[in-house]
N, C-alpha and C positions, 0 to 999 in steps of 0.2 A: 496462393498459398501462408500463411501467415504463420513462422516458428516461436510456439509460446510457452517461452519456458517453464519448464518441469519444477512442480517439488520437488529437493533434495529426500531423499531419504532420512526417515526419523527412526531411529533404534524408542522398540517400547519398556513405557516403562515397569509396566510387568511384567517381561519377558528381555529383561535388561545383556548386555551382554556378562556379567559376573549370574545371572540366575543363569543365564546358555551354558555355559561352561559347567555349574556345578549339574544341570543335565546329564550333562555330555559325560562329565566321572564318574555319575553314579550307574551310566548305561554300559560304559565301559567295566567298573569294577565290581558295580554289584555289590559295594559295603558302603554306607556310611565316611560322611567324612571328621578328620578328628583332627583336633589342632589345640594350641597353645591361648593365653591371651584371652580379653576380653572383646565383650558387645564390638559392634565395627559399624551397627545400624546409627544413624543419630539419635537421639533422645534427650529430651529434655533434661539441663544439669543444671550444676549451679553456675555456669554461664549467662543463664538465664534467668538471674535473679541479681542486682546492684544495693549496690548497700546507701543510705539517706545521711549524708554524711553534715555534721552539726555545724552549723550558721548563728544564726538568734536563738530559735527556738532553743538549739540543745549549744551548750559549751564545751567545744572540744579540748583536749588534753595535747599541752607543750611536750613532742616528741622529746627536747633535748632536756629535761629537767623534773620530766609527770610519769608515775612507773606507770606499767602497763602489767601486772601481773598475768604469767603463764603456767604455774603450775599445776595439778590437778591430782585427788585421791581417789585411789583406784580401790573397791570391797572394804570400805567403811560399814557395812552391812552388818557381816560378821564376823569376820576372819577377825584373828586374831593382832595378823600385823600387816593391818594394807597397804596397798602399793604410793609410794610421792614421786610424782615423776615431774622435773622441771617441766615437758614442755608437753602438749595434748597430742605430740602426734607419736603414733608408735608405728612396729612394724608387725604386719599381718605374718602371720605361720605361711610359710612355705617351705614347703619338706625339706631333708636331706636325699634325694633322690631326683627329685623336680631339678634343685638346684647341686654345686657342688658341694663337697666341705671346704674350699675356700672363700666360696660366695657367704657361704654361712659364717666362717669366721669376720670374715668383711660388716657381714652386717651387725655384729656383734660389737666389733668397732667401733664401727659409725654412731649406731645406737645410746652406747656407754657414753661414747664422748659427749652426744648431745644433752644426756641426761634422760633416755626414756628406755623402752623394753620394744625387746623382739621377743617370736614367739613363732616355738620350733617346728610346725607339722607337719603333716604325716611320719611316720616310720619310726619312731623316736627322738635321742638325745643324740646331737652330736658330743664329743669335747670340745671340737670351734667351738661352737655358739655356746653352752655352758662358758668354760674356759674366758671365753671375752664379751660374754653380757651379763654388766652389774645386774640386770632384773630381766630372768626368761620367764614364759607364760608356756607351758604345756600341753597341747593340744590333746586331748581326749575325743579317736574318734573311732565310729561305728568299725573300722579296720581292725583295730588295736594293733596293730604292725609296732609293734618298736618298744613297747608299753613295761614297764615293771613298777611294780610303785615305789622303790628306791627311787628313780627317776622323779618322781611324784613329790618325794618328799626335797627332792635338789631343786624342785622350780619355788621359784618364788610366787606363782598362782599360777590354776589352772583351768582349762578352758574346753568345755565342752560343745565338742561340735554336732551340731545338731542337721544346719542349713549352710550350704556355700553360696552368694550371691551369682556365680554365675551357674551353677545347675541346683537351685532347690529342690529336693527332692532328688537326684542324683548321686551316686560314688565317684568315686575318684578311680581314677587314670594312668597309672605308670608303666609303658611298652620295654620289651622283654631289654634292647638296645641301653637301658638305661639301669638295669638291673645288675651291676657288680660284685664283686665277691662280698663286700660290706655292705649294699645294702641290703642282701640276700640274705644276711647274718643278721644283719638288726632288723631286718625283717621277718626274717624265715621262712623265707621264701626259696624254690629254687633259681639259680641263676638264671639270670637269658631268657626268661617267661614272662610275656605279658603278665601283669598285678591287674585287680580289679577291686576295689575300694565297695565294702558294702552302702549302699545308701541311706542304711538306718542302722541304729546300734543292737546288737543281737539283744541283748537283757530287759527291753523293758518297748515299749510298744504304747504306750500315753503318758500325760504330764501325771502321773501317779506314781509311775515307771520314774521316772526323770527326777523325782523329789525321793525315792529311797536310793536314788544314786548318786546326786546331789552328798545326804549322809555318809554312805560309805565313805566316798573320794575326804571328809571331813574329818572321817573318825580314822584315816588311813593318815593324815597328814596334819592328825594333833586337831584339828582346827583352827589350822594359822594358816595358813591360805584362803587367797581371794577361789572363789569360786566361777567363771564367766561360764555363759550359755551364747553358745555362735548359733544364726540362727538367718537364713538367707531370705532376699528381700521378696515372699508371699502374701502372708498374712500376716504382718507388722501384728498388728494391733494384737491380736489374740495369741499369738505365738507370744508379743514380748509381756503378755500381761500371765500366760501358762509359767513362762521360767521367772519371774518374780513368783508367782504363786508353791512354786517351786523351789523353792530357797536362793533363785542364784544372787550374787552378788553383785555381775558386771553382769549385762544387754550386751552382746558386741553384733549387731546387723549389716551386712553385707548386701547391698546392692547389684542391681545386674551387669552394672558397668564393672564391676572386681573382675581381677582377669582366675585364670585356673591352670595347673600343669598340663593338662590335656583334659578336653570329655567331648562330644558331639559339638559341631558345628549350629547343628538343628538346636541344640538345649541351649548355648553360650547368646543365640537370638533371637528363641522365640521363650523362652518364661523366665516367670522371675516381673520382677518392677525396677523401675529407674530407684535407686535411691534417694532422690529427691522428692519422692511419693511416698518412702517408705518412711523418711525423721517423720516427721509432722506423725502418722499413726502411732508410730513407737511411742514418742512422748504422749500424748492422748492418753495409752493403758498406763504409762506412768504415773501420770497427772491421775486418772483414773481410782490408782489405789495408793493413790498419798505418798507415793515411791521417786517422783520425779527429782532430781539428785543423795535422794538416800541410796537408789540401788540406783547405780552410772550406767551412760549409753553410751559405746564406741561405736559410729560407724565407719563404714566402707564402699568402696566401691567407684572408683574415677576420682579418686582424691590424687590432686596434683599442684597446687598452688598454696599459696598464703589467704587467698581470697579463700579457695576453696574449702581451705579448715577454718578462719571468720564463719561463713557461714552456714556451715554446719553446726557450730556453735551454737549462732543464733538462732539456728533453729530448734535448739533443744537439747541439742549434742553435749559430751563430759569433754568426750575427746577422739580421736578421726585415728584410724590406720590407713597405710602404704602400702601397697608390694611390686604391683607392675612402674611405679613411679621410685620406686626404693631401687628397681631392678635396670632401672635408666641411669638413675644417679650412678650404680655401681658402675655402669659401663658398657651394659649391653644393649642392642640396636645401633653401635655406633654408627653413622657414617663414616665416619676411618675404617673404618672393617667393609665399604660395599660391595667392592670385590669379592673377598669370600660370602658375602650371602647371597651373592648372582652366582657363585659358582652353586650354591645351593637350591635358585631355583627364585631367589623371592630376594628382597631387598632389606637396608637396613629396618628404615617406617615402620616395613609391613611384618615383616620377621615374627612368625607366629610359629613354628616350629620348634617349641622347645621340647615336646613329646621325644623328638628323634634322638637328642643329644649328642647333636653337632654345632653348638652353639659356638663363632669362633668368637665368641668375647670370653670363655669358658668360663660361665654363670651358671647355665640351665646344661653339663652334663656332667657322665660323669670318665671320660672320654681323660687318662691323665695325661696326653700330649696337650688336650687343648685348654684342661683346666691350671696345666700350668704357667701359663699364659697371665693367668691373671696373678696382680701385686694385692693380698685383702690388706694389707697397709693402706697402700693407695686406697683403693674401692673405699675402708673405711673412710677414710678423710674426706672421701667426695660425697659418701652421704651423711657425713657431719656437716660439714658446707652449702649440704643442702637442706635437711631441714633448721638451719638456724636460717636461711635465708624465710625459709616457710614462717616460721614464727616469727621472724623479722618484719615479715608483708602482713601475716594475719597482726603484732601488733602496730604496724601503721592506722590498717584500717581501723582497730579500734578504739585507737584514741582519733580519731578524725572523727567516731561516734561521741567522744564522750565518755569511753569507759576504761577504768584503772584496772579490769581483768578481763582478759577473754570468757570467760563466763558471765559478764556482764550485759553480750552481746546480743539484743532478743530480736523477734519475729518482727517486731516495734522498728526497727534499723532499717530491713528491706524493702523494694519492693520487686516487684518479677517484669519481663517483656513480654511475655507471651501470656495467652489465657490460661494453657496448659500449664508450665511453669506456675502461674496464681495460685488453680485449682488444685494443683498438688501439692504447692510447699504452704498454702494456706496466709500466703502475704496479698496484699494492695499490688492488680496491675498498674505500672507507673504513672503517675500523672491523675490519679483517680484514689478514692476509697473503696474500690470494687472488688470481694473477692469470690470471683465464679463457683457456686454451687452453697454460696453461706446466704442465709437469710430469704430462703425459694430462691435463688438468683442462681 
């Protein structure tokens, strides 16, 4: 009798080890999984786009003698004092509560040294961030935690948060272990009790009410501050159009690769759209209203490098915002702390338990012993360096495409490596002039 080799066992793609582990966890606990961070699934992203550098048909710029400007104005539509930033990379809203006080200080230091802005996040304005941020955007969220008119006036711009990329249609979470005495006082909450933020503002039900709210904020701030409206990447064409019609100076569009301090894992992985699919729709809405560049568009959700910045701007954005990348630049998820991450049952590169407040880097925690490890001066310097590199990378690409300003980049400078990216971004598949979904194909 001949022995034939057995087919090696195969893991099911549908019921993978990760899926099976989640089924077992749900069966054992009876509760859904909560985590921080962003989507971990492979999604069409900026990596699926390439630039077409200049040669004969286009004339490149010499990096050593020809300038490529990077500045951006935000809020020029209605605000008496629009914001002028040196670079088109801003720091997204991350709350005090989710982040430590020293981390907020470091964000302010690094952004100021790089010539850009920071954003408060939920829970109010901290003196660490206001004191070290030359330009600070104040987030006005459905929760209203920490909100007061004096801080609205102290800010340089106001961002009304309607949605977030990691959880469009969902509210925020801050678990009780991170609600310290100070966080509780700022948010008017009991110490140590889990906090759930509302998913919608309590005083409006649609765009007409949003228009009223924008006018109220303009009156409170004497029409001085730019008013941003932040939307999650779900229906970007209509949401952008309605935000513009409601009177927004700036639209902030957050795709599903964007992170969060804490929400349900099922939300992070299954709700929203990749930022690559969102930008062209938002730009189309602005163009249809005759408002492209008059109402500025800031995009976020997985921005990591100067190449990502350049691609977002080429698709029509005016600026980008970074969150997770900024935390990594400060020192979060550092492999040097691998042993301590292992003690928490995780690893540095996969650490997403920010909501539990045990971050060994001292960044996403309210534990005095842990955040005492973090040096905000060094963290600010690291963030400044990172922002500088991102800007230099974007300039390098723009010059190679013959552009004297980052805002001169355009979809014509791009091609796509995959059918999905070509269709989403509205640029040709590499080596062809074909854009899937256009002209009936």
